[in-house]
C-alpha positions as a Markdown table, in Angstrom:
| # | Residue | x | y | z |
|---|---|---|---|---|
| 1 | Met | 0.1 | 0.0 | 0.1 |
| 2 | Ala | 1.2 | 3.5 | -0.9 |
| 3 | Glu | 1.8 | 6.0 | 2.0 |
| 4 | Ala | 0.3 | 9.0 | 2.2 |
| 5 | Tyr | 2.3 | 12.1 | 3.9 |
| 6 | Ile | 1.7 | 15.0 | 5.4 |
| 7 | Ile | 2.6 | 17.7 | 3.4 |
| 8 | Asp | 1.5 | 21.0 | 5.6 |
| 9 | Ala | -0.7 | 22.3 | 7.9 |
| 10 | Val | -2.7 | 25.4 | 9.0 |
| 11 | Arg | -5.5 | 26.8 | 10.4 |
| 12 | Thr | -6.6 | 30.4 | 11.7 |
| 13 | Pro | -6.3 | 31.8 | 15.0 |
| 14 | Arg | -9.5 | 30.7 | 16.8 |
| 15 | Gly | -12.0 | 33.4 | 18.0 |
| 16 | Thr | -14.2 | 33.6 | 20.5 |
| 17 | Gly | -17.7 | 31.8 | 19.3 |
| 18 | Lys | -20.0 | 34.9 | 20.7 |
| 19 | Val | -21.7 | 37.2 | 18.2 |
| 20 | Gly | -21.2 | 40.9 | 19.2 |
| 21 | Lys | -18.0 | 39.5 | 20.8 |
| 22 | Gly | -15.8 | 37.4 | 18.9 |
| 23 | Ala | -13.4 | 39.1 | 16.0 |
| 24 | Leu | -14.4 | 36.4 | 13.5 |
| 25 | Ala | -18.1 | 36.1 | 14.3 |
| 26 | His | -19.5 | 38.1 | 11.6 |
| 27 | Met | -17.0 | 36.3 | 9.1 |
| 28 | His | -18.9 | 34.4 | 6.8 |
| 29 | Pro | -17.8 | 30.3 | 7.4 |
| 30 | Gln | -16.4 | 29.7 | 3.8 |
| 31 | His | -14.4 | 32.6 | 4.2 |
| 32 | Leu | -12.6 | 31.2 | 7.0 |
| 33 | Ala | -12.1 | 27.9 | 5.2 |
| 34 | Ala | -11.1 | 29.8 | 1.6 |
| 35 | Thr | -8.3 | 31.7 | 4.3 |
| 36 | Val | -6.3 | 28.4 | 5.0 |
| 37 | Leu | -7.1 | 26.8 | 1.6 |
| 38 | Lys | -5.8 | 29.8 | -0.1 |
| 39 | Ala | -3.3 | 29.8 | 2.7 |
| 40 | Ile | -1.8 | 26.5 | 2.3 |
| 41 | Ala | -2.0 | 26.2 | -2.0 |
| 42 | Glu | 0.2 | 29.4 | -1.1 |
| 43 | Arg | 2.5 | 28.4 | 1.2 |
| 44 | Asn | 3.4 | 25.0 | -1.0 |
| 45 | Asn | 3.2 | 26.9 | -4.6 |
| 46 | Leu | 0.4 | 24.4 | -5.6 |
| 47 | Asn | -0.8 | 24.1 | -8.5 |
| 48 | Thr | -3.8 | 23.7 | -7.6 |
| 49 | Ala | -5.0 | 22.4 | -11.1 |
| 50 | Asp | -3.4 | 19.6 | -9.3 |
| 51 | Val | -5.2 | 19.0 | -6.7 |
| 52 | Asp | -7.7 | 15.8 | -6.6 |
| 53 | Asp | -9.7 | 16.6 | -4.2 |
| 54 | Val | -10.6 | 19.2 | -1.0 |
| 55 | Ile | -12.5 | 16.7 | 1.9 |
| 56 | Trp | -13.7 | 18.9 | 4.2 |
| 57 | Ser | -15.3 | 18.7 | 7.6 |
| 58 | Thr | -18.5 | 20.9 | 9.1 |
| 59 | Ser | -20.5 | 19.5 | 11.8 |
| 60 | Thr | -23.7 | 21.7 | 12.0 |
| 61 | Gln | -24.3 | 21.9 | 8.2 |
| 62 | Lys | -27.3 | 24.6 | 8.4 |
| 63 | Gly | -27.4 | 28.2 | 7.5 |
| 64 | Lys | -24.5 | 29.5 | 5.8 |
| 65 | Gln | -22.5 | 26.3 | 6.6 |
| 66 | Gly | -25.2 | 24.5 | 4.5 |
| 67 | Gly | -24.2 | 23.3 | 1.4 |
| 68 | Asp | -20.8 | 21.3 | 0.3 |
| 69 | Met | -18.5 | 23.9 | 1.8 |
| 70 | Gly | -15.3 | 22.4 | 0.6 |
| 71 | Arg | -16.3 | 22.9 | -3.0 |
| 72 | Met | -17.4 | 26.1 | -3.1 |
| 73 | Ala | -14.9 | 27.3 | -0.2 |
| 74 | Ala | -11.7 | 26.4 | -3.1 |
| 75 | Leu | -13.8 | 28.3 | -5.3 |
| 76 | Asp | -13.7 | 31.1 | -2.9 |
| 77 | Ala | -9.9 | 30.4 | -2.4 |
| 78 | Gly | -9.1 | 30.6 | -6.5 |
| 79 | Tyr | -8.9 | 26.9 | -7.0 |
| 80 | Asp | -8.4 | 25.7 | -10.6 |
| 81 | Gln | -12.6 | 24.7 | -11.3 |
| 82 | Arg | -11.7 | 21.2 | -12.1 |
| 83 | Val | -10.8 | 21.0 | -8.1 |
| 84 | Ser | -13.1 | 18.8 | -6.7 |
| 85 | Gly | -15.0 | 18.9 | -3.0 |
| 86 | Thr | -17.1 | 16.8 | -0.2 |
| 87 | Thr | -17.7 | 18.1 | 2.9 |
| 88 | Leu | -18.5 | 15.4 | 6.0 |
| 89 | Asp | -20.3 | 15.2 | 9.2 |
| 90 | Arg | -19.0 | 13.1 | 12.6 |
| 91 | Phe | -19.8 | 15.5 | 14.8 |
| 92 | Cys | -16.7 | 17.0 | 16.9 |
| 93 | Gly | -14.2 | 14.0 | 14.7 |
| 94 | Gly | -15.2 | 15.3 | 11.5 |
| 95 | Gly | -11.5 | 17.0 | 11.6 |
| 96 | Ile | -9.8 | 13.7 | 12.2 |
| 97 | Ser | -12.1 | 11.6 | 9.9 |
| 98 | Ser | -11.4 | 14.2 | 7.1 |
| 99 | Val | -8.0 | 13.7 | 7.0 |
| 100 | Ser | -8.2 | 10.1 | 7.3 |
| 101 | Phe | -10.6 | 9.7 | 4.2 |
| 102 | Ala | -8.0 | 12.0 | 2.5 |
| 103 | Ala | -5.0 | 9.6 | 3.4 |
| 104 | Gly | -7.2 | 6.4 | 2.5 |
| 105 | Gln | -7.6 | 7.6 | -1.1 |
| 106 | Ile | -3.7 | 8.5 | -1.7 |
| 107 | Met | -2.3 | 5.1 | 0.2 |
| 108 | Ser | -5.2 | 3.1 | -1.9 |
| 109 | Gly | -4.1 | 4.7 | -5.2 |
| 110 | Leu | -6.6 | 6.4 | -6.3 |
| 111 | Glu | -5.8 | 10.1 | -6.2 |
| 112 | Asp | -2.2 | 11.7 | -5.3 |
| 113 | Leu | -3.1 | 15.1 | -3.7 |
| 114 | Val | -5.7 | 16.1 | -1.5 |
| 115 | Ile | -6.7 | 18.7 | 1.0 |
| 116 | Ala | -8.5 | 17.9 | 4.5 |
| 117 | Gly | -9.8 | 19.7 | 6.9 |
| 118 | Gly | -12.5 | 21.5 | 8.4 |
| 119 | Thr | -14.6 | 25.2 | 9.9 |
| 120 | Glu | -17.1 | 25.2 | 12.1 |
| 121 | Met | -18.6 | 28.9 | 13.8 |
| 122 | Met | -19.9 | 28.3 | 16.9 |
| 123 | Ser | -21.3 | 31.9 | 16.3 |
| 124 | Leu | -23.4 | 30.6 | 14.2 |
| 125 | Thr | -24.8 | 27.5 | 15.4 |
| 126 | Ala | -25.5 | 29.0 | 18.6 |
| 127 | Thr | -28.0 | 31.3 | 17.1 |
| 128 | Ile | -29.0 | 28.2 | 14.7 |
| 129 | Ala | -29.7 | 26.5 | 18.0 |
| 130 | Gln | -31.6 | 28.9 | 19.2 |
| 131 | Glu | -33.7 | 30.1 | 16.6 |
| 132 | Glu | -34.5 | 26.3 | 16.2 |
| 133 | Met | -36.1 | 25.8 | 20.5 |
| 134 | Ala | -37.5 | 29.0 | 19.6 |
| 135 | Ala | -39.6 | 27.5 | 16.6 |
| 136 | Gly | -40.5 | 24.3 | 19.3 |
| 137 | Leu | -37.9 | 21.7 | 18.0 |
| 138 | Lys | -36.4 | 18.9 | 20.6 |
| 139 | Pro | -33.1 | 18.6 | 21.4 |
| 140 | Leu | -31.1 | 15.4 | 19.8 |
| 141 | Gly | -32.6 | 11.8 | 21.3 |
| 142 | Met | -36.3 | 13.9 | 22.4 |
| 143 | Gly | -38.6 | 13.4 | 19.5 |
| 144 | Ser | -36.6 | 14.4 | 17.1 |
| 145 | Gly | -35.7 | 11.1 | 15.1 |
| 146 | Asn | -36.5 | 7.0 | 14.8 |
| 147 | Ala | -38.4 | 6.1 | 18.4 |
| 148 | Arg | -37.6 | 2.9 | 18.9 |
| 149 | Leu | -33.8 | 4.1 | 18.1 |
| 150 | Gln | -34.2 | 6.4 | 21.1 |
| 151 | Glu | -36.0 | 3.9 | 23.3 |
| 152 | Ala | -33.0 | 1.3 | 22.6 |
| 153 | Tyr | -30.2 | 4.4 | 22.6 |
| 154 | Pro | -31.1 | 7.0 | 24.8 |
| 155 | Gln | -28.9 | 10.0 | 23.9 |
| 156 | Ser | -28.6 | 12.7 | 26.9 |
| 157 | His | -26.6 | 15.9 | 27.1 |
| 158 | Gln | -22.9 | 16.5 | 26.3 |
| 159 | Gly | -22.8 | 18.1 | 29.4 |
| 160 | Val | -24.6 | 15.9 | 31.5 |
| 161 | Cys | -22.5 | 13.4 | 30.2 |
| 162 | Gly | -19.5 | 14.3 | 31.1 |
| 163 | Asp | -20.9 | 14.8 | 34.6 |
| 164 | Ala | -22.1 | 11.5 | 34.9 |
| 165 | Ile | -18.8 | 9.8 | 33.8 |
| 166 | Ala | -16.7 | 11.3 | 36.4 |
| 167 | Ser | -19.6 | 10.5 | 38.7 |
| 168 | Met | -19.1 | 7.1 | 37.6 |
| 169 | Glu | -15.4 | 7.1 | 37.6 |
| 170 | Gly | -15.2 | 9.3 | 40.8 |
| 171 | Ile | -13.2 | 11.7 | 39.7 |
| 172 | Ser | -13.3 | 15.0 | 41.0 |
| 173 | Arg | -14.5 | 18.5 | 40.7 |
| 174 | Glu | -11.3 | 19.4 | 42.0 |
| 175 | Ala | -9.6 | 16.7 | 39.7 |
| 176 | Leu | -11.4 | 18.2 | 36.5 |
| 177 | Asp | -10.5 | 21.8 | 38.1 |
| 178 | Ala | -7.1 | 20.8 | 38.1 |
| 179 | Leu | -6.8 | 19.8 | 34.5 |
| 180 | Gly | -8.4 | 23.0 | 33.2 |
| 181 | Leu | -6.2 | 25.2 | 34.7 |
| 182 | Glu | -3.2 | 23.4 | 33.5 |
| 183 | Ser | -4.4 | 23.6 | 30.0 |
| 184 | Gln | -4.6 | 27.3 | 30.7 |
| 185 | Arg | -1.0 | 27.7 | 32.0 |
| 186 | Arg | 0.5 | 25.3 | 28.9 |
| 187 | Ala | -1.9 | 27.6 | 26.2 |
| 188 | Ala | -0.2 | 30.3 | 27.7 |
| 189 | Val | 3.2 | 29.5 | 27.8 |
| 190 | Ala | 2.7 | 28.0 | 23.9 |
| 191 | Val | 1.3 | 31.5 | 23.1 |
| 192 | Ala | 4.0 | 33.3 | 24.6 |
| 193 | Glu | 6.8 | 31.1 | 23.0 |
| 194 | Gly | 5.5 | 31.3 | 19.7 |
| 195 | Arg | 4.6 | 27.2 | 19.3 |
| 196 | Phe | 1.8 | 27.6 | 17.2 |
| 197 | Asp | 3.2 | 30.6 | 15.3 |
| 198 | Lys | 3.8 | 27.4 | 12.3 |
| 199 | Ser | 1.1 | 26.9 | 11.6 |
| 200 | Leu | -1.1 | 30.1 | 12.5 |
| 201 | Val | -2.3 | 32.0 | 9.6 |
| 202 | Pro | -4.1 | 35.3 | 9.8 |
| 203 | Val | -7.9 | 36.1 | 8.5 |
| 204 | Thr | -8.2 | 39.4 | 7.0 |
| 205 | Asp | -11.5 | 40.8 | 5.5 |
| 206 | Glu | -12.8 | 41.2 | 1.9 |
| 207 | Ser | -10.2 | 44.7 | 1.8 |
| 208 | Gly | -7.5 | 42.4 | 3.5 |
| 209 | Val | -8.1 | 44.3 | 6.5 |
| 210 | Val | -6.5 | 42.0 | 9.1 |
| 211 | Val | -9.7 | 40.8 | 11.7 |
| 212 | Leu | -7.5 | 38.3 | 13.9 |
| 213 | Glu | -3.8 | 37.0 | 14.1 |
| 214 | Lys | -3.7 | 35.3 | 17.0 |
| 215 | Asp | -6.2 | 33.2 | 19.2 |
| 216 | Glu | -8.8 | 35.3 | 21.1 |
| 217 | Phe | -10.1 | 32.2 | 23.6 |
| 218 | Pro | -6.9 | 31.9 | 26.2 |
| 219 | Arg | -7.5 | 32.8 | 29.8 |
| 220 | Pro | -4.0 | 33.1 | 31.3 |
| 221 | Gln | -5.6 | 35.2 | 34.2 |
| 222 | Thr | -7.1 | 31.5 | 34.9 |
| 223 | Thr | -6.8 | 31.0 | 38.9 |
| 224 | Ala | -7.6 | 27.6 | 41.0 |
| 225 | Glu | -9.3 | 30.2 | 43.2 |
| 226 | Gly | -11.8 | 31.2 | 40.2 |
| 227 | Leu | -12.5 | 28.0 | 38.6 |
| 228 | Ala | -13.6 | 26.4 | 42.3 |
| 229 | Ala | -15.7 | 29.2 | 42.4 |
| 230 | Leu | -17.8 | 28.7 | 39.1 |
| 231 | Lys | -21.4 | 27.2 | 39.9 |
| 232 | Pro | -21.6 | 23.5 | 37.3 |
| 233 | Ser | -23.0 | 24.9 | 34.4 |
| 234 | Phe | -25.3 | 21.3 | 34.0 |
| 235 | Glu | -27.1 | 21.3 | 36.2 |
| 236 | Ala | -29.8 | 22.4 | 35.5 |
| 237 | Ile | -30.0 | 21.3 | 32.0 |
| 238 | Gly | -30.0 | 18.6 | 33.5 |
| 239 | Ser | -32.9 | 18.4 | 35.7 |
| 240 | Met | -34.8 | 20.5 | 33.1 |
| 241 | Pro | -38.4 | 18.2 | 31.7 |
| 242 | Leu | -37.8 | 17.8 | 28.2 |
| 243 | Asp | -41.4 | 16.5 | 27.7 |
| 244 | Glu | -44.5 | 15.8 | 29.1 |
| 245 | Lys | -43.9 | 13.0 | 31.0 |
| 246 | Gly | -40.9 | 14.8 | 32.7 |
| 247 | Thr | -38.3 | 13.2 | 31.5 |
| 248 | Thr | -34.9 | 15.1 | 32.0 |
| 249 | Phe | -30.9 | 14.6 | 30.7 |
| 250 | Asn | -30.2 | 13.4 | 34.2 |
| 251 | Ser | -33.1 | 10.7 | 33.6 |
| 252 | Leu | -31.9 | 10.0 | 30.1 |
| 253 | Ile | -29.1 | 8.4 | 31.7 |
| 254 | Asn | -30.4 | 6.9 | 34.9 |
| 255 | Lys | -32.4 | 4.8 | 32.9 |
| 256 | Lys | -30.0 | 2.9 | 31.8 |
| 257 | Tyr | -27.4 | 3.2 | 34.6 |
| 258 | Pro | -29.6 | 3.7 | 37.6 |
| 259 | Asp | -27.4 | 3.4 | 39.9 |
| 260 | Val | -25.2 | 6.3 | 39.2 |
| 261 | Lys | -25.9 | 9.4 | 41.3 |
| 262 | Ile | -25.0 | 12.3 | 39.0 |
| 263 | Thr | -23.0 | 14.5 | 40.5 |
| 264 | His | -22.3 | 18.4 | 38.6 |
| 265 | Ser | -18.8 | 18.7 | 38.3 |
| 266 | His | -18.2 | 20.7 | 34.8 |
| 267 | His | -18.4 | 24.5 | 34.2 |
| 268 | Ala | -17.2 | 27.0 | 31.6 |
| 269 | Gly | -13.5 | 27.0 | 33.1 |
| 270 | Asn | -12.8 | 23.0 | 33.1 |
| 271 | Ser | -15.1 | 22.9 | 29.7 |
| 272 | Ser | -14.2 | 23.4 | 25.9 |
| 273 | Gly | -14.5 | 26.8 | 24.9 |
| 274 | Val | -17.2 | 28.2 | 22.0 |
| 275 | Val | -14.9 | 29.4 | 19.0 |
| 276 | Asp | -15.0 | 29.8 | 15.4 |
| 277 | Gly | -11.8 | 28.4 | 13.3 |
| 278 | Ala | -10.8 | 26.8 | 10.3 |
| 279 | Ala | -8.0 | 24.5 | 9.7 |
| 280 | Ala | -6.1 | 22.6 | 6.2 |
| 281 | Ile | -4.2 | 19.8 | 5.9 |
| 282 | Leu | -2.2 | 19.1 | 3.2 |
| 283 | Leu | -1.6 | 15.2 | 1.8 |
| 284 | Ser | 0.0 | 14.0 | -1.2 |
| 285 | Ser | 1.1 | 10.4 | -2.4 |
| 286 | Lys | 5.3 | 9.8 | -2.5 |
| 287 | Glu | 5.0 | 9.9 | -5.8 |
| 288 | Tyr | 3.4 | 13.5 | -6.4 |
| 289 | Ala | 6.1 | 14.4 | -3.1 |
| 290 | Asp | 8.7 | 14.0 | -5.2 |
| 291 | Ala | 8.0 | 15.5 | -8.7 |
| 292 | His | 7.0 | 18.6 | -7.5 |
| 293 | Gly | 9.9 | 19.0 | -4.9 |
| 294 | Leu | 7.4 | 19.3 | -1.8 |
| 295 | Lys | 9.3 | 17.8 | 1.4 |
| 296 | Pro | 7.1 | 15.5 | 3.3 |
| 297 | Arg | 6.4 | 16.0 | 7.0 |
| 298 | Ala | 5.2 | 12.9 | 8.3 |
| 299 | Arg | 3.4 | 10.1 | 7.2 |
| 300 | Ile | -0.3 | 8.3 | 8.2 |
| 301 | Leu | 0.5 | 5.4 | 9.9 |
| 302 | Ala | -2.9 | 4.5 | 10.9 |
| 303 | Ala | -6.5 | 5.5 | 11.1 |
| 304 | Val | -9.5 | 4.2 | 13.0 |
| 305 | Asn | -13.0 | 5.0 | 13.9 |
| 306 | Ile | -14.9 | 3.1 | 16.5 |
| 307 | Gly | -18.0 | 3.5 | 18.6 |
| 308 | Asp | -19.1 | 3.0 | 22.3 |
| 309 | Asp | -21.9 | 3.6 | 24.1 |
| 310 | Pro | -24.0 | 6.1 | 23.5 |
| 311 | Thr | -25.9 | 7.2 | 26.5 |
| 312 | Leu | -22.3 | 7.9 | 27.9 |
| 313 | Met | -21.3 | 9.5 | 24.5 |
| 314 | Leu | -17.9 | 10.6 | 25.1 |
| 315 | Asn | -16.5 | 7.2 | 26.2 |
| 316 | Ala | -14.7 | 6.3 | 22.7 |
| 317 | Pro | -11.2 | 7.9 | 22.8 |
| 318 | Val | -9.6 | 5.0 | 24.8 |
| 319 | Pro | -11.0 | 2.2 | 22.8 |
| 320 | Ala | -10.2 | 4.1 | 19.8 |
| 321 | Ala | -6.7 | 4.9 | 20.7 |
| 322 | Lys | -5.8 | 1.2 | 21.5 |
| 323 | Lys | -7.5 | 0.4 | 18.2 |
| 324 | Ala | -4.9 | 2.4 | 16.4 |
| 325 | Leu | -2.2 | 1.5 | 18.7 |
| 326 | Ala | -3.5 | -2.4 | 17.4 |
| 327 | Arg | -3.6 | -1.4 | 13.8 |
| 328 | Ala | 0.4 | 0.3 | 13.8 |
| 329 | Gly | 2.1 | -2.1 | 15.7 |
| 330 | Leu | 2.6 | 0.0 | 18.4 |
| 331 | Thr | 2.1 | 0.2 | 22.0 |
| 332 | Val | 1.2 | 3.3 | 24.3 |
| 333 | Asp | 5.5 | 3.2 | 24.6 |
| 334 | Asp | 5.7 | 3.8 | 21.6 |
| 335 | Ile | 4.1 | 7.4 | 21.2 |
| 336 | Asp | 5.5 | 10.5 | 22.4 |
| 337 | Leu | 2.9 | 13.1 | 21.9 |
| 338 | Trp | -1.0 | 12.8 | 22.8 |
| 339 | Glu | -3.2 | 15.1 | 21.8 |
| 340 | Ile | -7.0 | 14.2 | 23.3 |
| 341 | Asn | -9.7 | 16.8 | 22.6 |
| 342 | Glu | -10.6 | 18.4 | 25.8 |
| 343 | Ala | -14.4 | 18.6 | 25.2 |
| 344 | Phe | -14.8 | 18.3 | 28.8 |
| 345 | Ala | -12.2 | 17.6 | 31.7 |
| 346 | Val | -13.2 | 14.6 | 32.5 |
| 347 | Val | -12.7 | 13.1 | 29.0 |
| 348 | Ala | -9.0 | 14.0 | 28.8 |
| 349 | Glu | -8.8 | 12.9 | 32.6 |
| 350 | Lys | -10.3 | 9.3 | 32.2 |
| 351 | Phe | -8.1 | 9.2 | 29.2 |
| 352 | Ile | -4.7 | 9.6 | 30.8 |
| 353 | Arg | -6.2 | 7.7 | 33.6 |
| 354 | Asp | -6.9 | 4.6 | 31.5 |
| 355 | Leu | -4.0 | 3.9 | 29.5 |
| 356 | Lys | -1.7 | 5.2 | 32.2 |
| 357 | Leu | 0.1 | 7.9 | 30.3 |
| 358 | Asp | 2.2 | 10.2 | 31.3 |
| 359 | Arg | 0.8 | 13.9 | 32.0 |
| 360 | Asp | 3.7 | 15.7 | 30.4 |
| 361 | Lys | 3.3 | 13.9 | 27.1 |
| 362 | Val | -0.3 | 14.8 | 26.6 |
| 363 | Asn | -2.3 | 18.2 | 25.4 |
| 364 | Val | 2.1 | 19.9 | 25.7 |
| 365 | Asn | 0.2 | 23.3 | 24.7 |
| 366 | Gly | -3.2 | 23.2 | 26.4 |
| 367 | Gly | -6.9 | 22.1 | 24.8 |
| 368 | Ala | -10.1 | 22.9 | 24.1 |
| 369 | Ile | -10.9 | 24.2 | 27.6 |
| 370 | Ala | -8.3 | 26.7 | 27.6 |
| 371 | Leu | -8.0 | 27.4 | 23.2 |
| 372 | Gly | -11.8 | 26.7 | 21.9 |
| 373 | His | -13.5 | 23.8 | 20.2 |
| 374 | Pro | -14.3 | 24.3 | 17.1 |
| 375 | Ile | -16.6 | 21.1 | 16.3 |
| 376 | Gly | -15.8 | 20.6 | 12.9 |
| 377 | Ala | -12.7 | 22.1 | 12.7 |
| 378 | Thr | -10.7 | 21.0 | 15.8 |
| 379 | Gly | -9.2 | 17.2 | 14.7 |
| 380 | Ala | -7.8 | 19.4 | 12.0 |
| 381 | Ile | -6.2 | 21.9 | 14.6 |
| 382 | Leu | -4.9 | 19.0 | 16.9 |
| 383 | Ile | -3.0 | 17.6 | 13.5 |
| 384 | Gly | -1.6 | 20.3 | 12.8 |
| 385 | Thr | -0.2 | 21.1 | 16.0 |
| 386 | Leu | 0.8 | 17.9 | 17.2 |
| 387 | Leu | 3.2 | 17.5 | 13.9 |
| 388 | Asp | 4.4 | 21.3 | 14.9 |
| 389 | Glu | 5.4 | 20.3 | 18.6 |
| 390 | Leu | 6.9 | 16.6 | 17.2 |
| 391 | Glu | 9.0 | 18.7 | 15.0 |
| 392 | Arg | 9.5 | 21.6 | 17.8 |
| 393 | Arg | 11.2 | 18.8 | 20.2 |
| 394 | Asp | 12.5 | 16.3 | 17.7 |
| 395 | Leu | 10.7 | 13.3 | 18.7 |
| 396 | Lys | 8.9 | 10.9 | 16.3 |
| 397 | Arg | 5.0 | 9.8 | 16.7 |
| 398 | Gly | 2.2 | 11.3 | 18.2 |
| 399 | Leu | -1.8 | 9.8 | 18.3 |
| 400 | Val | -4.5 | 12.3 | 18.1 |
| 401 | Thr | -8.1 | 11.1 | 18.9 |
| 402 | Met | -11.4 | 12.8 | 20.9 |
| 403 | Cys | -14.7 | 12.1 | 21.6 |
| 404 | Ala | -17.9 | 12.4 | 19.5 |
| 405 | Ala | -21.6 | 12.5 | 19.7 |
| 406 | Gly | -23.3 | 9.1 | 19.1 |
| 407 | Gly | -20.8 | 8.0 | 21.2 |
| 408 | Met | -17.8 | 7.7 | 18.5 |
| 409 | Ala | -14.1 | 8.4 | 18.2 |
| 410 | Pro | -11.7 | 8.7 | 15.2 |
| 411 | Ala | -8.2 | 8.1 | 16.1 |
| 412 | Ile | -5.0 | 8.7 | 14.3 |
| 413 | Ile | -1.5 | 7.9 | 14.4 |
| 414 | Ile | 1.2 | 10.1 | 12.5 |
| 415 | Glu | 5.1 | 9.6 | 12.4 |
| 416 | Arg | 7.3 | 12.1 | 11.4 |
| 417 | Val | 9.2 | 11.5 | 8.2 |
């Protein structure tokens, strides 16, 4: 089987995902995607007519994020009209899946040059969700699909799931806050030392004026005392009646796990930040890279997907990582750096504990708690962040994984060339 090489990785800064507060919130999501597509073409002097496909990830494909952003953003970026594009949705995991699909096309020999990535404007998706609730549409798992499926696999709110998992695992609020505080500390060091600069490309408006050039969300002033003072975010949501029967998000979990007493422990300081952003990864075959003078930075060693309990929703990263390691013929000790998306602190904390990882090798530049989680783009962002850090430290291999709605997780292992 042919090898799939990563040639380059770029991303926008992550802007606060709130209308009127975030620097990117007034932008069109297609513009963010076009920004990274244009940058990766210019940085690598690409003849865009050679790009076989643009495989993009966007989770909420509605409104301005609807349609095929992969194709439309490529046109917006000035790519040759022969460049095709497609857009996928694996909820939070789509950014990894776009890269995995691109690598699969190259490794199979079907294509030679593919760009993968993703975009998510949380400022937009929050507005869409509010509009849908105002229109009377029900949350996921509550009358919005097949009743038999919902009966067999009740799906709760992700934040409530995080609280339930922490309760089941005996992971304290103090441990979750400590992970959140460390995420902020590490991100502050990374920003101060310019560790993200290699991949960061500024976002400009239509007139060329820079709108955002550094991540907007981190809060380096965060303290342990400040985190301890925050009220749990999902306590009221967990007990909110969802139907005429009095069903709640808590009861959806207790229906399957009746002995669990849910203690609500996640809040804004130990959960992922709501942000806007985009990222792109350029992949090629060895033959194309050699023929066109592209210098490979890494190869894809394994790319897997797995499902887990959809009721708890967030527990698939550990089995995904184990599956990826087995597929690559590696052990935990063979991985130099790990990126596990900090959707909620319990996801990363459980991942570290279950795999018995050295904390100094996990999310070394902070994670989504400090930097934010633009759903469809995050996986591609993490792959680029991991690659930059492997190079900076002169290390060899890294693994990226993340939980996704529906109880899923993709995982990918990369190795420097």
